[in-house]
C-alpha positions as CSV (number, residue, x, y, z in Angstrom):
1,M,4.7,-71.7,-153.1
2,L,1.8,-70.0,-154.9
3,T,-1.0,-71.2,-157.2
4,L,-2.4,-68.7,-159.7
5,A,-6.1,-69.5,-160.3
6,I,-7.7,-67.6,-163.2
7,Q,-11.5,-67.4,-163.0
8,A,-13.0,-67.9,-166.4
9,G,-16.6,-68.6,-165.8
10,G,-17.7,-68.1,-169.4
11,G,-21.0,-66.6,-170.5
12,S,-20.1,-62.9,-170.5
13,A,-23.7,-61.7,-170.9
14,R,-22.9,-58.1,-171.7
15,M,-20.3,-59.1,-174.3
16,G,-22.4,-61.8,-175.9
17,R,-19.5,-64.2,-176.0
18,D,-16.8,-65.5,-173.7
19,K,-14.6,-62.5,-173.3
20,A,-11.6,-64.5,-172.0
21,L,-11.3,-66.0,-175.4
22,M,-11.7,-62.7,-177.4
23,P,-8.5,-61.5,-179.1
24,F,-6.6,-58.9,-177.3
25,L,-3.6,-57.6,-179.3
26,G,-3.7,-60.8,-181.4
27,L,-4.0,-63.3,-178.5
28,P,-7.0,-64.6,-176.5
29,L,-7.3,-62.3,-173.5
30,I,-6.7,-65.1,-171.1
31,C,-3.3,-65.8,-172.7
32,R,-2.3,-62.2,-172.1
33,I,-3.2,-62.6,-168.4
34,I,-1.3,-65.9,-168.1
35,K,1.8,-64.4,-169.8
36,R,1.7,-61.3,-167.5
37,L,1.4,-63.3,-164.3
38,Q,3.1,-66.6,-164.9
39,T,6.4,-65.6,-163.2
40,V,4.6,-65.2,-159.8
41,A,3.3,-68.7,-159.5
42,D,4.5,-72.3,-159.2
43,E,1.2,-73.6,-160.5
44,I,-1.4,-72.1,-162.8
45,L,-5.0,-73.4,-163.2
46,V,-8.2,-72.2,-164.7
47,T,-11.7,-72.5,-163.3
48,T,-14.3,-72.6,-166.0
49,N,-17.6,-74.3,-166.7
50,Y,-16.6,-74.6,-170.3
51,P,-13.4,-76.7,-170.1
52,E,-13.8,-77.8,-173.7
53,D,-13.1,-74.2,-174.8
54,Y,-9.9,-73.9,-172.9
55,G,-8.1,-77.1,-173.7
56,F,-5.7,-75.3,-176.0
57,L,-4.1,-73.6,-172.9
58,G,-2.6,-76.9,-171.8
59,L,-3.4,-76.0,-168.2
60,P,-5.4,-77.8,-165.5
61,L,-9.1,-76.9,-165.9
62,Y,-11.7,-77.2,-163.1
63,S,-15.4,-76.8,-163.4
64,D,-17.3,-75.4,-160.4
65,L,-17.8,-77.8,-157.6
66,R,-20.8,-75.8,-156.5
67,P,-22.4,-74.7,-159.8
68,G,-24.7,-71.7,-159.8
69,H,-22.9,-69.9,-156.9
70,G,-21.1,-67.2,-158.9
71,A,-17.7,-65.9,-158.0
72,L,-17.8,-67.4,-154.5
73,G,-18.3,-70.8,-156.0
74,G,-15.4,-70.2,-158.3
75,L,-13.2,-69.2,-155.4
76,Y,-14.2,-72.4,-153.6
77,T,-13.3,-74.5,-156.7
78,A,-9.9,-72.7,-157.0
79,L,-9.0,-73.2,-153.3
80,D,-10.0,-76.8,-153.4
81,A,-8.0,-77.5,-156.6
82,A,-4.8,-75.6,-155.7
83,A,-1.8,-77.7,-154.9
84,N,-0.1,-74.9,-153.0
85,P,-0.9,-73.4,-149.6
86,S,-1.4,-69.9,-151.0
87,V,-3.7,-69.0,-153.9
88,A,-3.8,-65.9,-156.1
89,V,-7.2,-65.5,-157.6
90,V,-7.5,-63.3,-160.7
91,A,-10.4,-62.6,-163.0
92,C,-10.0,-63.6,-166.7
93,D,-11.0,-60.1,-168.0
94,M,-8.3,-58.0,-166.4
95,P,-5.6,-57.3,-169.1
96,F,-3.5,-55.2,-166.8
97,A,-3.5,-57.5,-163.7
98,S,-0.3,-56.7,-161.8
99,P,2.4,-59.2,-161.1
100,D,4.2,-56.7,-158.8
101,L,1.1,-56.2,-156.8
102,L,0.5,-60.0,-156.4
103,R,4.1,-60.4,-155.2
104,V,3.5,-57.8,-152.6
105,E,0.3,-59.5,-151.5
106,M,2.1,-62.8,-151.3
107,N,4.9,-61.4,-149.2
108,L,2.5,-59.8,-146.8
109,L,0.5,-63.0,-146.5
110,D,3.6,-64.7,-145.3
111,E,5.1,-61.9,-143.2
112,L,1.8,-61.0,-141.4
113,G,0.5,-64.6,-141.1
114,V,-2.9,-63.5,-142.2
115,D,-5.5,-65.5,-144.3
116,I,-6.2,-63.0,-147.1
117,V,-4.4,-60.0,-148.5
118,I,-6.7,-57.9,-150.7
119,P,-6.2,-54.6,-152.4
120,T,-8.6,-51.6,-152.4
121,S,-9.3,-49.5,-155.4
122,T,-11.7,-46.5,-155.9
123,R,-14.4,-49.1,-156.6
124,G,-13.8,-50.8,-153.3
125,L,-12.3,-54.2,-152.5
126,E,-10.8,-56.3,-155.3
127,P,-11.3,-59.9,-154.3
128,L,-10.4,-61.1,-157.8
129,H,-6.9,-59.7,-157.6
130,A,-6.1,-61.1,-154.1
131,I,-4.2,-63.8,-152.3
132,Y,-5.9,-66.5,-150.1
133,R,-4.5,-69.0,-147.6
134,K,-6.0,-72.3,-148.6
135,E,-6.0,-74.1,-145.3
136,T,-8.0,-71.4,-143.4
137,C,-10.2,-70.0,-146.2
138,L,-11.4,-73.3,-147.8
139,P,-13.6,-74.5,-144.9
140,V,-15.2,-71.1,-144.2
141,V,-15.9,-70.5,-147.9
142,E,-17.6,-73.9,-147.9
143,A,-19.6,-73.0,-144.8
144,A,-20.7,-69.7,-146.5
145,L,-21.9,-71.6,-149.6
146,D,-23.8,-74.0,-147.4
147,I,-25.9,-71.2,-146.0
148,G,-26.5,-69.6,-149.3
149,M,-24.0,-66.8,-149.4
150,W,-23.0,-65.5,-152.8
151,K,-20.7,-62.5,-152.3
152,V,-17.0,-63.3,-152.5
153,I,-16.3,-61.2,-149.4
154,S,-19.2,-62.8,-147.4
155,F,-16.8,-65.0,-145.4
156,F,-14.3,-62.4,-144.5
157,P,-15.5,-61.9,-140.9
158,E,-14.5,-65.5,-140.2
159,V,-10.8,-65.1,-141.2
160,T,-8.0,-62.6,-140.8
161,V,-7.8,-60.1,-143.6
162,H,-5.1,-57.5,-144.4
163,Y,-6.5,-54.7,-146.6
164,L,-4.1,-52.8,-148.8
165,D,-5.5,-49.2,-148.9
166,I,-5.9,-47.2,-152.0
167,K,-2.6,-45.4,-151.6
168,E,-0.6,-48.6,-151.0
169,T,-2.3,-50.3,-153.9
170,A,-1.6,-47.3,-156.2
171,S,2.1,-47.5,-155.5
172,Y,2.2,-50.9,-157.3
173,D,-0.4,-49.9,-159.9
174,T,1.1,-46.8,-161.3
175,H,-1.2,-46.5,-164.3
176,G,-4.3,-47.3,-162.2
177,L,-5.3,-50.1,-164.6
178,A,-4.7,-53.3,-162.7
179,F,-8.4,-53.9,-161.8
180,W,-9.9,-52.8,-165.1
181,N,-12.2,-55.6,-166.1
182,L,-13.5,-55.4,-169.7
183,N,-17.2,-55.8,-170.4
184,T,-17.8,-54.2,-173.8
185,L,-16.2,-54.2,-177.2
186,E,-15.5,-50.5,-176.7
187,E,-13.6,-51.2,-173.5
188,F,-11.6,-53.9,-175.3
189,L,-10.6,-51.4,-178.0
190,E,-9.7,-48.7,-175.5
191,A,-7.7,-51.2,-173.4
192,E,-5.8,-52.3,-176.5
193,R,-5.1,-48.7,-177.3
194,Q,-3.7,-48.0,-173.8
195,A,-1.7,-51.2,-173.7
196,G,0.0,-50.1,-176.9
197,E,0.4,-46.5,-175.9
198,L,1.8,-47.3,-172.4
199,S,3.7,-50.4,-173.6
200,I,2.3,-52.5,-170.8
């Protein structure tokens, strides 16, 4: 049983508008991500501090329980809200997020009995395309927030983490696009071009 939590914080300072709601091949970007990933989850929810903008999705919407704490606060909200014991957390600006990779992560979480399965890319760890075990992660995320930590990975030393290395990750991300997060209009246009060209 898996909950998919999409982090849609809003703001998008570099874009100047909420990029999750910007059109991508004719649909709001967040709709593309939901469509790509909906088959992997039993529950889908969205974390956002602008729930009035996302009502059209017809999904449960949750504002940050710990406002002003960035992505770690968003992760805490997602874990707290999830009805299922395992939670896939994905950023709202990743048009090529991979359902195949998330399935692998979920299977490994169960098989290995770990608390987190997280992929690695050339940029480093990808905590916003990872799977978390609610029961063990929620209290340590809360404790990290209580002492002023902000980084999503700041609580990792307190739990058991399985890291997918770059080679493992690449085998389920054949085009190398799964973690591409869009921050500029130019990146949007290029991502649309590649989505059409690659039919993905």
